[in-house]
TORPA-4810 file (N, C-alpha, C, O; in nm, 3 decimals):
<nodes>
NODE_1_-4.486_-9.442_1.751_-4.578_-9.524_1.675_-4.523_-9.542_1.534_-4.474_-9.448_1.471_X
NODE_2_-4.532_-9.665_1.485_-4.479_-9.698_1.353_-4.580_-9.661_1.244_-4.700_-9.678_1.261_X
NODE_3_-4.528_-9.611_1.132_-4.615_-9.574_1.020_-4.654_-9.698_0.941_-4.574_-9.789_0.923_X
NODE_4_-4.777_-9.700_0.893_-4.828_-9.809_0.812_-4.785_-9.787_0.668_-4.822_-9.687_0.606_X
NODE_5_-4.706_-9.880_0.615_-4.659_-9.871_0.476_-4.687_-10.002_0.404_-4.716_-10.103_0.467_X
NODE_6_-4.677_-9.999_0.272_-4.700_-10.119_0.192_-4.596_-10.227_0.219_-4.621_-10.345_0.195_X
NODE_7_-4.483_-10.188_0.269_-4.375_-10.283_0.296_-4.368_-10.328_0.442_-4.286_-10.412_0.478_X
NODE_8_-4.454_-10.273_0.526_-4.450_-10.304_0.668_-4.476_-10.453_0.692_-4.566_-10.512_0.632_X
NODE_9_-4.397_-10.511_0.781_-4.412_-10.651_0.818_-4.472_-10.656_0.958_-4.441_-10.574_1.044_X
NODE_10_-4.559_-10.756_0.979_-4.614_-10.778_1.113_-4.594_-10.924_1.150_-4.586_-11.011_1.064_X
NODE_11_-4.584_-10.949_1.279_-4.560_-11.084_1.329_-4.693_-11.151_1.362_-4.791_-11.085_1.398_X
NODE_12_-4.693_-11.284_1.350_-4.810_-11.360_1.391_-4.816_-11.368_1.543_-4.730_-11.315_1.612_X
NODE_13_-4.918_-11.434_1.593_-4.939_-11.438_1.737_-4.823_-11.505_1.811_-4.799_-11.475_1.928_X
NODE_14_-4.751_-11.595_1.744_-4.637_-11.661_1.808_-4.512_-11.574_1.805_-4.413_-11.603_1.872_X
NODE_15_-4.519_-11.468_1.727_-4.407_-11.377_1.704_-4.287_-11.446_1.638_-4.173_-11.400_1.650_X
NODE_16_-4.314_-11.555_1.569_-4.207_-11.628_1.499_-4.210_-11.605_1.348_-4.106_-11.607_1.282_X
NODE_17_-4.328_-11.584_1.293_-4.341_-11.564_1.149_-4.380_-11.419_1.122_-4.454_-11.357_1.198_X
NODE_18_-4.328_-11.367_1.011_-4.364_-11.232_0.968_-4.432_-11.240_0.832_-4.402_-11.326_0.749_X
NODE_19_-4.523_-11.149_0.812_-4.594_-11.138_0.685_-4.618_-10.990_0.658_-4.626_-10.910_0.751_X
NODE_20_-4.631_-10.955_0.532_-4.659_-10.816_0.499_-4.797_-10.777_0.551_-4.894_-10.850_0.533_X
NODE_21_-4.804_-10.662_0.614_-4.930_-10.612_0.670_-5.035_-10.597_0.559_-5.153_-10.624_0.582_X
NODE_22_-4.993_-10.556_0.441_-5.088_-10.537_0.330_-5.159_-10.668_0.296_-5.275_-10.667_0.257_X
NODE_23_-5.088_-10.781_0.312_-5.150_-10.911_0.285_-5.255_-10.945_0.390_-5.360_-11.000_0.357_X
NODE_24_-5.228_-10.912_0.515_-5.324_-10.937_0.622_-5.450_-10.854_0.599_-5.561_-10.905_0.610_X
NODE_25_-5.433_-10.727_0.568_-5.548_-10.640_0.543_-5.623_-10.685_0.418_-5.747_-10.682_0.416_X
NODE_26_-5.551_-10.725_0.315_-5.615_-10.773_0.192_-5.705_-10.892_0.223_-5.820_-10.896_0.179_X
NODE_27_-5.654_-10.988_0.299_-5.733_-11.108_0.331_-5.851_-11.075_0.421_-5.957_-11.137_0.409_X
NODE_28_-5.835_-10.979_0.511_-5.947_-10.939_0.596_-6.059_-10.876_0.512_-6.176_-10.908_0.531_X
NODE_29_-6.022_-10.789_0.420_-6.121_-10.726_0.332_-6.188_-10.831_0.245_-6.310_-10.829_0.226_X
NODE_30_-6.108_-10.922_0.192_-6.162_-11.030_0.107_-6.260_-11.117_0.186_-6.364_-11.157_0.133_X
NODE_31_-6.228_-11.146_0.312_-6.317_-11.226_0.395_-6.451_-11.157_0.412_-6.556_-11.219_0.392_X
NODE_32_-6.451_-11.028_0.449_-6.577_-10.957_0.472_-6.656_-10.939_0.343_-6.779_-10.941_0.345_X
NODE_33_-6.586_-10.923_0.232_-6.655_-10.916_0.102_-6.727_-11.048_0.076_-6.844_-11.049_0.039_X
NODE_34_-6.656_-11.159_0.095_-6.717_-11.291_0.074_-6.833_-11.317_0.168_-6.935_-11.373_0.128_X
NODE_35_-6.818_-11.276_0.293_-6.925_-11.292_0.391_-7.050_-11.217_0.347_-7.161_-11.269_0.356_X
NODE_36_-7.033_-11.096_0.299_-7.147_-11.017_0.252_-7.212_-11.081_0.130_-7.335_-11.090_0.122_X
NODE_37_-7.130_-11.127_0.036_-7.186_-11.189_-0.085_-7.259_-11.319_-0.052_-7.364_-11.347_-0.110_X
NODE_38_-7.205_-11.398_0.042_-7.274_-11.520_0.084_-7.406_-11.489_0.152_-7.504_-11.560_0.130_X
NODE_39_-7.409_-11.386_0.234_-7.532_-11.346_0.302_-7.638_-11.305_0.200_-7.755_-11.342_0.212_X
NODE_40_-7.596_-11.229_0.100_-7.689_-11.189_-0.007_-7.745_-11.311_-0.077_-7.866_-11.318_-0.103_X
NODE_41_-7.658_-11.408_-0.109_-7.703_-11.530_-0.177_-7.797_-11.612_-0.089_-7.902_-11.657_-0.134_X
NODE_42_-7.759_-11.630_0.038_-7.840_-11.711_0.130_-7.978_-11.652_0.151_-8.075_-11.726_0.167_X
NODE_43_-7.988_-11.522_0.152_-8.118_-11.457_0.172_-8.198_-11.446_0.042_-8.313_-11.403_0.043_X
NODE_44_-8.136_-11.486_-0.069_-8.205_-11.483_-0.197_-8.243_-11.344_-0.241_-8.350_-11.323_-0.299_X
NODE_45_-8.158_-11.248_-0.214_-8.190_-11.109_-0.246_-8.177_-11.077_-0.395_-8.231_-10.977_-0.442_X
NODE_46_-8.105_-11.160_-0.468_-8.093_-11.138_-0.612_-8.008_-11.019_-0.651_-8.019_-10.970_-0.763_X
NODE_47_-7.924_-10.974_-0.561_-7.835_-10.861_-0.590_-7.706_-10.916_-0.652_-7.643_-11.005_-0.595_X
NODE_48_-7.668_-10.862_-0.764_-7.543_-10.903_-0.829_-7.431_-10.811_-0.783_-7.451_-10.692_-0.760_X
NODE_49_-7.312_-10.868_-0.771_-7.200_-10.787_-0.720_-7.171_-10.669_-0.812_-7.124_-10.564_-0.765_X
NODE_50_-7.197_-10.684_-0.939_-7.171_-10.573_-1.032_-7.255_-10.451_-0.994_-7.220_-10.338_-1.031_X
NODE_51_-7.366_-10.473_-0.921_-7.453_-10.363_-0.879_-7.420_-10.311_-0.739_-7.491_-10.226_-0.686_X
NODE_52_-7.314_-10.362_-0.681_-7.274_-10.318_-0.547_-7.162_-10.215_-0.559_-7.065_-10.236_-0.631_X
NODE_53_-7.177_-10.107_-0.488_-7.068_-10.010_-0.477_-7.007_-10.029_-0.339_-7.067_-9.994_-0.237_X
NODE_54_-6.888_-10.085_-0.337_-6.820_-10.111_-0.212_-6.760_-9.981_-0.159_-6.700_-9.904_-0.234_X
NODE_55_-6.778_-9.958_-0.030_-6.724_-9.839_0.034_-6.643_-9.884_0.155_-6.693_-9.952_0.245_X
NODE_56_-6.518_-9.846_0.155_-6.430_-9.877_0.266_-6.401_-9.747_0.338_-6.339_-9.656_0.283_X
NODE_57_-6.446_-9.738_0.461_-6.426_-9.614_0.536_-6.308_-9.626_0.631_-6.279_-9.734_0.682_X
NODE_58_-6.243_-9.516_0.653_-6.132_-9.509_0.748_-6.150_-9.383_0.831_-6.212_-9.286_0.786_X
NODE_59_-6.098_-9.382_0.952_-6.111_-9.262_1.036_-6.046_-9.140_0.970_-5.940_-9.151_0.908_X
NODE_60_-6.109_-9.026_0.984_-6.058_-8.902_0.926_-5.922_-8.864_0.983_-5.844_-8.795_0.917_X
NODE_61_-5.892_-8.908_1.104_-5.765_-8.871_1.165_-5.647_-8.954_1.113_-5.532_-8.925_1.145_X
NODE_62_-5.676_-9.057_1.033_-5.567_-9.137_0.977_-5.483_-9.051_0.882_-5.535_-8.959_0.819_X
NODE_63_-5.358_-9.081_0.874_-5.269_-9.010_0.781_-5.302_-9.049_0.638_-5.365_-9.152_0.613_X
NODE_64_-5.259_-8.966_0.544_-5.280_-8.998_0.402_-5.213_-9.130_0.364_-5.274_-9.209_0.292_X
NODE_65_-5.090_-9.158_0.410_-5.030_-9.288_0.376_-5.112_-9.406_0.429_-5.121_-9.509_0.362_X
NODE_66_-5.171_-9.393_0.547_-5.254_-9.501_0.601_-5.380_-9.520_0.517_-5.422_-9.633_0.492_X
NODE_67_-5.439_-9.410_0.473_-5.557_-9.419_0.385_-5.519_-9.483_0.253_-5.595_-9.565_0.200_X
NODE_68_-5.403_-9.446_0.199_-5.357_-9.506_0.073_-5.330_-9.655_0.091_-5.355_-9.733_-0.001_X
NODE_69_-5.279_-9.693_0.207_-5.255_-9.834_0.238_-5.385_-9.913_0.229_-5.389_-10.019_0.166_X
NODE_70_-5.492_-9.862_0.290_-5.621_-9.931_0.286_-5.677_-9.936_0.144_-5.737_-10.036_0.104_X
NODE_71_-5.658_-9.829_0.069_-5.702_-9.827_-0.070_-5.629_-9.935_-0.149_-5.691_-10.008_-0.227_X
NODE_72_-5.499_-9.946_-0.130_-5.420_-10.047_-0.199_-5.464_-10.188_-0.160_-5.473_-10.275_-0.246_X
NODE_73_-5.492_-10.210_-0.033_-5.540_-10.342_0.011_-5.671_-10.378_-0.058_-5.689_-10.491_-0.101_X
NODE_74_-5.762_-10.282_-0.069_-5.890_-10.306_-0.137_-5.868_-10.331_-0.286_-5.935_-10.416_-0.345_X
NODE_75_-5.775_-10.260_-0.347_-5.744_-10.282_-0.489_-5.688_-10.422_-0.511_-5.716_-10.484_-0.614_X
NODE_76_-5.611_-10.473_-0.417_-5.556_-10.608_-0.429_-5.665_-10.713_-0.426_-5.649_-10.822_-0.481_X
NODE_77_-5.777_-10.681_-0.362_-5.892_-10.772_-0.360_-5.971_-10.757_-0.490_-6.061_-10.836_-0.519_X
NODE_78_-5.938_-10.657_-0.566_-6.001_-10.626_-0.694_-6.149_-10.586_-0.677_-6.234_-10.618_-0.760_X
NODE_79_-6.175_-10.514_-0.569_-6.312_-10.467_-0.545_-6.351_-10.356_-0.642_-6.469_-10.324_-0.657_X
NODE_80_-6.253_-10.298_-0.708_-6.281_-10.188_-0.800_-6.308_-10.239_-0.942_-6.339_-10.159_-1.031_X
NODE_81_-6.296_-10.370_-0.963_-6.317_-10.429_-1.095_-6.446_-10.508_-1.098_-6.500_-10.543_-0.993_X
NODE_82_-6.498_-10.536_-1.219_-6.615_-10.624_-1.225_-6.577_-10.759_-1.163_-6.464_-10.806_-1.177_X
NODE_83_-6.673_-10.822_-1.096_-6.641_-10.947_-1.027_-6.617_-11.063_-1.123_-6.669_-11.063_-1.235_X
NODE_84_-6.537_-11.160_-1.080_-6.521_-11.280_-1.162_-6.647_-11.364_-1.152_-6.726_-11.344_-1.060_X
NODE_85_-6.669_-11.457_-1.245_-6.788_-11.542_-1.235_-6.785_-11.625_-1.107_-6.679_-11.672_-1.066_X
NODE_86_-6.900_-11.643_-1.045_-6.909_-11.724_-0.924_-6.972_-11.858_-0.958_-7.068_-11.864_-1.035_X
NODE_87_-6.918_-11.961_-0.902_-6.970_-12.096_-0.926_-7.022_-12.153_-0.796_-6.965_-12.128_-0.689_X
NODE_88_-7.128_-12.227_-0.804_-7.183_-12.290_-0.682_-7.138_-12.433_-0.673_-7.173_-12.503_-0.578_X
</nodes>
C-alpha cells in the first residue's frame, strides 16, 4: 500500500492525467464546506461562518502522515482562518 504524502500524484478516471492528491482532497473539503454554508443560508438559520468550528475527523488507525495530510488539505481551504466576505 502506498503512503499518502503531500507530493503524491493520483490519476483521473481515464488514467491519462495526474494531479496532486492534496489538490483533490482540498477541493473535496471545499465542496462540502460550501454545501454546508449554502444549506445554512437556504434554511435561514442566521449562523455566520465565523461562529462555526469546523471539525475534520479521520480514522484513529490512520498513520500520523495521513492525518497531517488531511490537516494540510483543510488548511489549504483556509478553514482555520476567518472567512472571506460572501457576496450574493
